C-alpha positions in Angstrom: 142.0 197.2 -3.6 140.8 193.6 -3.0 137.2 192.7 -2.3 138.1 191.8 1.3 139.8 195.1 2.1 137.1 197.3 0.4 133.8 195.6 1.3 134.3 193.5 4.3 137.2 194.8 6.4 136.2 198.5 6.3 132.6 197.6 7.4 133.6 195.2 10.2 136.8 196.3 11.9 135.2 198.1 14.9 132.6 195.5 15.6 135.1 192.6 15.4 137.6 194.3 17.8 134.8 195.1 20.3 133.5 191.5 20.3 137.0 189.9 20.5 138.2 192.1 23.3 140.9 194.1 21.3 139.0 197.2 22.1 136.6 197.6 25.0 134.3 200.7 25.2 134.5 200.4 29.0 138.3 200.7 28.9 138.5 203.5 26.4 138.3 207.1 27.6 136.8 209.3 24.9 139.0 212.2 26.0 139.9 213.8 22.7 138.1 214.9 19.6 140.0 212.3 17.6 138.8 209.5 19.9 135.3 210.8 19.8 135.3 210.9 16.0 136.8 207.5 15.7 134.3 206.0 18.2 131.4 207.6 16.3 132.7 206.1 13.0 133.0 202.7 14.7 129.4 202.7 15.8 128.3 203.5 12.3 130.4 200.7 10.8 128.9 198.3 13.3 125.4 199.4 12.1 126.5 198.7 8.5 127.7 195.3 9.6 124.4 194.4 11.2 122.3 195.8 8.3 124.4 194.2 5.5 125.5 190.9 7.0 123.3 190.4 10.1 126.1 190.3 12.7 126.4 187.3 14.9 122.7 186.5 14.2 123.5 186.3 10.5 126.0 183.5 11.1 129.2 185.6 11.6 131.9 183.9 13.7 133.7 186.8 15.5 136.9 184.8 16.0 137.2 184.0 12.3 136.2 187.6 11.4 138.9 189.0 13.6 141.5 186.7 12.0 140.5 187.8 8.5 140.7 191.4 9.5 144.1 190.9 11.1 145.5 189.1 8.1 144.2 191.8 5.7 145.5 194.8 7.8 148.9 193.3 8.5 149.4 192.3 4.9 149.5 188.5 5.5 148.5 186.2 2.7 144.8 185.6 3.1 143.6 182.0 3.7 141.0 182.6 1.0 141.2 184.1 -2.5 138.9 187.0 -3.4 136.8 184.6 -5.5 136.5 182.1 -2.6 135.5 185.0 -0.2 132.8 186.2 -2.6 131.5 182.7 -3.1 131.3 182.2 0.7 129.4 185.4 1.3 127.0 184.7 -1.6 126.4 181.2 -0.3 125.5 182.6 3.2 123.3 185.2 1.6 121.4 182.5 -0.4 121.1 180.5 2.8 119.5 183.4 4.6 117.2 184.1 1.7 116.0 180.5 1.8 115.4 180.7 5.5 113.5 184.0 5.1 111.4 182.4 2.3 110.6 179.4 4.5 109.5 181.7 7.4 107.4 183.7 5.0 105.6 180.6 3.6 105.0 179.4 7.2 103.5 182.7 8.2 101.3 182.7 5.1 100.1 179.1 5.9 99.4 180.0 9.5 97.4 183.0 8.5 95.4 181.1 5.9 94.5 178.5 8.6 93.6 181.2 11.1 91.3 183.1 8.7 89.6 179.9 7.6 88.7 179.1 11.2 87.9 182.7 12.1 85.5 183.0 9.1 83.4 180.2 10.6 82.7 182.2 13.8 79.3 183.7 14.4 79.0 187.2 13.3 82.2 187.3 11.2 81.8 188.9 7.8 84.3 188.3 5.0 84.5 190.7 2.1 85.4 189.9 -1.5 89.0 190.9 -0.8 89.4 188.3 2.0 89.2 190.9 4.8 87.2 189.8 7.8 85.4 191.8 10.5 83.2 191.4 13.5 81.0 194.2 14.7 81.7 194.6 18.5 79.5 197.6 19.0 77.8 200.1 16.8 77.7 203.9 16.9 75.5 206.4 15.1 73.8 204.4 12.2 73.0 207.8 10.5 76.6 209.0 10.5 78.6 209.5 7.4 80.8 206.8 5.9 84.4 207.8 5.4 85.5 208.2 1.7 88.7 207.0 0.2 90.3 210.4 0.9 88.8 211.1 4.2 90.7 211.9 7.4 89.7 209.9 10.4 90.4 209.7 14.1 90.7 206.2 15.6 91.7 204.2 18.6 93.2 200.9 17.7 95.2 197.9 18.9 97.2 195.7 16.5 98.4 192.1 17.1 99.7 189.1 15.3 97.6 186.0 15.2 99.6 184.6 18.2 98.5 187.6 20.3 101.8 189.5 20.1 100.9 193.2 20.2 102.9 195.4 17.8 101.0 198.7 18.0 98.4 200.4 20.1 97.0 203.9 20.3 95.5 203.0 23.7 99.0 202.4 25.1 100.1 205.8 23.8 97.2 207.5 25.5 95.8 209.3 22.5 93.9 208.4 19.3 95.5 208.5 15.9 94.5 210.8 13.1 95.3 210.0 9.4 94.1 210.0 5.9 92.6 206.8 4.4 94.8 207.5 1.3 98.0 206.9 3.2 97.3 203.6 5.0 97.4 199.8 4.2 94.6 198.6 1.9 92.9 196.6 4.6 92.5 199.6 6.8 91.3 201.8 4.0 88.7 199.2 3.0 87.3 198.5 6.4 87.2 202.1 7.6 85.0 203.0 4.6 82.4 200.5 6.0 82.4 201.9 9.5 80.6 204.9 11.0 81.7 207.1 13.9 81.3 205.2 17.2 81.7 201.7 15.6 84.0 199.3 17.3 85.1 196.3 15.1 87.5 193.4 15.3 89.3 193.1 12.0 91.4 190.4 10.5 93.6 191.5 7.5 95.3 189.1 5.2 98.9 189.8 4.2 98.0 191.0 0.7 96.0 193.8 2.2 98.6 194.6 4.9 102.4 194.5 4.4 102.7 191.4 2.2 106.0 189.6 1.6 108.0 192.7 2.7 106.7 192.8 6.3 107.1 196.0 8.4 110.2 196.3 10.6 111.2 193.7 13.2 107.7 193.1 14.6 105.7 192.3 11.5 107.3 189.6 9.4 106.7 188.8 5.8 103.2 187.5 4.9 101.8 188.0 8.4 98.0 188.1 9.0 97.2 191.0 11.2 94.4 191.5 13.8 93.1 195.0 14.7 90.6 196.2 17.2 89.4 199.5 15.6 87.3 202.2 17.2 86.3 204.9 14.7 85.9 208.1 16.7 85.5 210.8 14.1 85.3 211.4 10.4 86.7 214.7 9.3 
C-alpha cells in the first residue's frame, strides 16, 4: 500500500470530510450501532490528525486535503508521487520544528531578561542554581525544614512572566499535598528552604522547571515560571 493510503488518508478522512461539508455531524443521525461505531472511529482519527500533523493550525489546507483523499480512494492518479508526498510532509515538519525552536529561544531570552531585572529588586535572593525567591511573610522560625523526600501541604499560584496563570490551588479551593521527590527541581529546592507558615514569591528558570519540553499547551518550551507558594504543613 502506498504511503498516502497508509499514513495520511487513513488518519485524515473523517476530519477532511467534516471540514469540507461532505459529512456534517449536525446532519447525521447516529441511529445505529454501525453509525455510532463509525463516528467514534472518526473522532479518534481526527485526534490523530491533530496530534501528528497539527490540523489547520499545522498548515493543512482542507480543500487540498480533501482532493488528495478523493483521488486516493477513487483510484485516480495522484498529482504527487509517494516520494514527493513524503518530501512535502518532511519539509512542513522541518518548518514547524524551526518555528518551535525560534519560540523556545525567544522564551528563554525573555526569561533571562526578566530574571536579571528581578534579581536587582530589594529582598530578592538568588541561589547558586539560579532560582530566585522573595520572602513575603514568615511562619514559625523554629519549625522543621522539609527534607528531599518529605511530603508537604501547600497553597500556590503559578504564572508565566507575562502574568498568565496556568495553575492555582487557591482557585481549586483546597491545598495540594505531594512529595518533594516527585516535583520539578525548582520546587524541591525552594521548599527545602521554607518552614511551615512561610509565604514566598519564587521565580524558577526553565532548567529547574520544564526546560525545552514545556508542559502541555499552557507552559511552552524554556518558559521561566513564577510561583506564589505558601507552605502550610510538613508531614
